[in-house]
C-alpha positions as CSV (number, residue, x, y, z in Angstrom):
1,M,101.5,141.6,93.4
2,Q,99.9,141.4,96.5
3,S,100.4,138.6,98.9
4,S,98.9,138.0,102.8
5,Y,100.6,136.1,105.5
6,R,99.2,134.9,108.5
7,L,101.2,133.5,111.1
8,K,102.1,134.1,115.0
9,A,105.0,136.5,115.7
10,N,107.4,133.8,117.1
11,E,107.3,132.1,113.6
12,L,108.9,135.1,112.1
13,D,112.4,133.9,111.4
14,E,115.3,134.1,109.1
15,K,113.7,131.5,106.5
16,F,110.4,133.7,106.2
17,I,112.3,136.9,105.8
18,A,114.5,135.3,103.3
19,G,111.4,134.1,101.4
20,L,110.5,137.4,101.1
21,K,113.5,138.8,99.9
22,E,113.4,136.0,97.3
23,T,109.8,136.7,96.2
24,Y,110.0,140.4,95.8
25,K,113.8,140.8,94.8
26,D,114.7,144.6,94.2
27,K,111.0,145.9,94.3
28,D,109.7,148.1,97.0
29,I,107.4,146.4,99.5
30,E,105.2,147.5,102.3
31,I,104.7,145.5,105.4
32,I,101.6,146.3,107.4
33,I,101.1,144.6,110.7
34,Y,97.8,144.0,112.8
35,E,97.0,141.8,115.5
36,V,94.0,139.5,114.4
37,N,91.0,139.5,116.5
38,E,89.4,135.6,116.0
39,T,86.0,136.7,117.0
40,E,85.6,139.7,114.6
41,Y,86.9,137.3,111.8
42,L,84.4,134.7,112.9
43,L,81.6,137.1,112.8
44,Q,82.3,139.0,109.5
45,S,80.0,136.3,108.0
46,D,76.2,136.7,108.3
47,V,75.8,132.6,108.3
48,N,78.7,132.4,111.0
49,R,77.5,135.1,113.3
50,Q,73.8,133.6,113.5
51,R,75.0,129.8,114.1
52,L,77.6,131.3,116.9
53,M,75.0,133.2,118.2
54,Q,72.6,130.4,118.3
55,A,75.2,128.2,119.9
56,K,75.7,131.1,122.5
57,T,72.0,131.0,123.4
58,N,72.1,127.2,123.4
59,V,74.9,127.1,126.1
60,D,73.0,130.0,128.0
61,N,69.8,128.2,127.9
62,K,71.5,124.8,128.7
63,T,69.3,123.4,125.4
64,N,70.4,121.3,122.5
65,L,73.7,120.5,123.9
66,V,75.7,117.4,123.3
67,E,77.3,115.5,126.2
68,I,80.5,113.4,125.5
69,D,81.9,111.1,128.0
70,L,85.8,111.5,127.6
71,E,86.5,108.2,128.2
72,D,85.1,107.4,125.0
73,L,87.7,109.4,123.2
């Protein structure tokens, strides 16, 4: 069985640990922790990467921008 949990470090609490213990009972488990880089994650998909790069180009060139009046929100 393999599970993946994604949460902020300050969300780790006794309830989370209790849930792990209940799920895996007396089995050996391995816990691997790594910091998530949102930019890397978003750039993994070719389609996402192209959209983000195009959006960056649009901002850099001040083209295809949408203006929103905050009063309208």
